[in-house]
GUNU-999982 format. One line per field, with one value per residue: residue number from 1; residue in one letter; y, x, z of N, C-alpha, C in turn. Coordinates in pm, whole numbers, plus 50000, padded with zeros to 5 digits. Atoms other than C-alpha are relative to their C-alpha. Layout:
<sites>
resi NUM ...
resn a ...
n_yy Y ...
n_xx X ...
n_zz Z ...
ca_yy Y ...
ca_xx X ...
ca_zz Z ...
c_yy Y ...
c_xx X ...
c_zz Z ...
</sites>
This chain:
<sites>
resi 1 2 3 4 5 6 7 8 9 10 11 12 13 14 15 16 17 18 19 20 21 22 23 24 25 26 27 28 29 30 31 32 33 34 35 36 37 38 39 40 41 42 43 44 45 46 47 48 49 50 51 52 53 54 55 56 57 58 59 60 61 62 63 64 65 66 67 68 69 70 71 72 73 74 75 76 77 78 79 80 81 82 83 84 85 86 87 88 89 90 91 92 93 94 95 96 97 98 99 100 101
resn m p v t k e s g k g r a v n f r w a v n t r a r k a l a t f a d n s r h a s p w a a q l y a q a r k r g k r h p h a i r i l m r a w l r v m w a c w h n n t a y d p v n h g a e r r m a e t k s e k s a a
n_yy 49940 49867 49884 49896 49862 49911 49858 49942 50005 50125 50123 50093 50124 50041 50119 49968 50040 50015 50139 50082 50069 50133 50088 50020 50093 50132 50057 50030 50120 50111 50029 50056 50136 50085 50055 50125 50104 50004 50004 49886 49882 50015 49975 49858 49934 50034 49926 49860 49992 50018 49874 49904 49930 50034 50075 49926 49975 50128 50026 49913 50058 50115 49947 49950 50117 50057 49910 50030 50126 49971 49922 50091 50084 49917 49959 50118 50060 50136 50017 50029 50141 50007 50078 49910 49885 50022 50012 50128 50105 50002 50055 50144 50059 49999 50102 50134 50013 50022 50133 50099 49995
n_xx 50101 50031 49986 50092 49956 50114 49990 50134 50063 49985 49967 49931 49956 49878 49931 49897 49869 49909 50017 49880 50013 49938 50098 50109 49954 49982 50133 50059 49932 50049 50138 49999 49948 50084 50113 49955 49986 50116 50127 50080 49948 50028 50143 50024 49946 50086 50125 49974 49984 50132 50073 49947 49882 49875 49907 49948 50106 50031 49891 50021 50111 49943 49905 50079 50049 49887 49967 50095 49956 49877 50037 50063 49894 49919 50083 50025 49870 50001 49947 50104 50028 50111 50110 50078 50045 50141 50026 49944 50085 50125 49973 49984 50131 50080 49942 50040 50144 50016 49951 50092 50128
n_zz 49915 50051 49913 50042 49975 50017 49968 50000 50132 50075 49931 50087 49938 50069 49953 49902 50050 49887 49959 50005 50129 49992 49935 50094 50104 49939 49978 50131 50050 49918 50039 50135 49993 49916 50076 50063 49899 49912 50074 49957 50067 50143 50020 49980 50118 50114 49984 50034 50146 50060 49983 50095 49949 50067 49915 49884 49903 49937 49905 49885 49925 49932 49902 49887 49927 49927 49889 49892 49939 49927 49882 49904 49945 49912 49888 49917 49970 50051 50135 50099 50023 50096 49944 49914 50078 50031 50144 50044 49944 50075 50134 49985 49974 50123 50089 49953 50029 50144 50036 49944 50073
ca_yy 95426 95734 96075 96344 96708 96970 97346 97586 97554 97207 96851 96600 96237 96129 95815 95812 95804 95823 95450 95194 95083 94794 94651 94704 94524 94240 94191 94206 93946 93725 93754 93682 93373 93250 93196 92913 92728 92810 92702 92976 93244 93106 93114 93470 93581 93400 93561 93905 93837 93714 94043 94216 94327 94344 94143 94421 94501 94133 94100 94401 94238 93919 94120 94289 93947 93815 94124 94045 93690 93820 94071 93799 93576 93860 93974 93618 93535 93222 93087 93057 92717 92649 92398 92673 92932 92969 93017 92717 92506 92609 92527 92180 92119 92220 92000 91701 91769 91787 91465 91284 91393
ca_xx 22339 22157 22224 21955 22057 21788 21776 21486 21427 21538 21600 21845 21922 22275 22485 22715 23072 23238 23278 23548 23585 23815 23550 23279 23484 23569 23203 23094 23356 23248 22881 22957 23161 22911 22641 22851 22881 22558 22218 22051 22276 22231 21853 21854 22074 21853 21539 21694 21791 21438 21303 21511 21806 22141 22435 22590 22255 22181 22522 22444 22114 22302 22571 22306 22161 22505 22568 22252 22379 22723 22565 22355 22660 22860 22573 22507 22878 22833 22998 22796 22637 22426 22219 22109 22056 21680 21686 21914 21692 21374 21534 21633 21280 21118 21362 21279 20904 20940 21142 20888 20596
ca_zz 38515 38390 38538 38527 38494 38547 38540 38551 38176 38074 38170 38022 38102 38014 38043 38345 38215 38557 38611 38673 38311 38401 38632 38369 38103 38342 38435 38071 37976 38266 38167 37802 37888 38147 37887 37740 38072 38256 38116 38322 38174 37822 37861 37995 37704 37450 37595 37565 37203 37125 37260 36993 37206 37033 37168 37382 37544 37608 37774 37995 38096 38183 38363 38580 38671 38767 38978 39175 39232 39335 39572 39736 39776 39929 40150 40278 40299 40087 39776 39455 39419 39106 39305 39545 39272 39227 38850 38797 39022 38838 38502 38628 38755 38424 38232 38451 38409 38031 38015 38236 38019
c_yy 50140 50108 50109 50136 50091 50143 50054 49983 49863 49883 49906 49877 49949 49872 50041 49944 49977 49860 49931 49914 49860 49900 49971 49900 49859 49932 49962 49874 49876 49960 49934 49855 49907 49937 49871 49886 49984 49999 50118 50127 49994 50029 50148 50081 49977 50074 50147 50017 49983 50126 50110 50079 49956 49936 50082 50027 49871 49963 50088 49949 49881 50044 50050 49883 49936 50088 49978 49871 50025 50077 49909 49910 50078 50035 49884 49927 49853 49998 49968 49850 49991 49922 50088 50121 49972 49979 49868 49885 49990 49941 49847 49933 49996 49899 49860 49977 49972 49861 49891 49995 49931
c_xx 49973 50016 49909 50057 49881 50040 49858 49929 50006 50038 50066 50042 50117 50055 50110 50134 50100 49980 50136 49989 50063 49904 49885 50039 50016 49864 49932 50064 49953 49859 49994 50047 49908 49886 50037 50005 49875 49871 49910 50043 49970 49853 49967 50049 49909 49866 50017 50014 49865 49915 50055 50120 50122 50095 50052 49894 49963 50107 49984 49886 50051 50097 49925 49947 50112 50040 49906 50041 50125 49971 49941 50105 50086 49922 49976 50128 50004 50062 49884 49990 49881 49880 49910 49946 49858 49972 50055 49912 49869 50021 50013 49866 49915 50054 49957 49851 49977 50045 49908 49870 50006
c_zz 49950 50107 49945 50039 49971 50033 49999 49867 49932 50088 49899 50081 49917 50059 50097 49950 50112 50060 49995 49874 50002 50063 49904 49892 50055 50022 49869 49941 50076 49956 49863 50003 50079 49922 49928 50100 50087 49918 50035 49927 49850 49971 50015 49880 49879 50008 49963 49849 49929 50012 49910 50049 49922 50100 50118 50108 50073 50102 50123 50087 50082 50109 50124 50084 50082 50117 50118 50072 50083 50128 50107 50064 50100 50126 50097 50040 49961 49861 49905 49980 49905 50054 50085 49926 49951 49853 49946 50047 49923 49860 50009 50022 49873 49900 50042 49975 49853 49959 50054 49921 49866
</sites>
């Protein structure tokens, strides 16, 4: 997350180093491994790579998406279910449409 520092004469945007690095590494590892098991995660990673993002950046993009899913599960007090996940459901529908055509 960027941090902006301003004074009367200048402005700088820096990377926030004050973070729980163990949590960041755990989430990055989870996101990296999820792309091998989840078609939705693999597609999101592949799209990021096609846009020219390097592997670490693509993993951060995937990590941010998983954090949104985790937040929704926590906020709604429900367990993650790929069937109820909108992106997974849309992927399944497009696959079935392509196979029917």
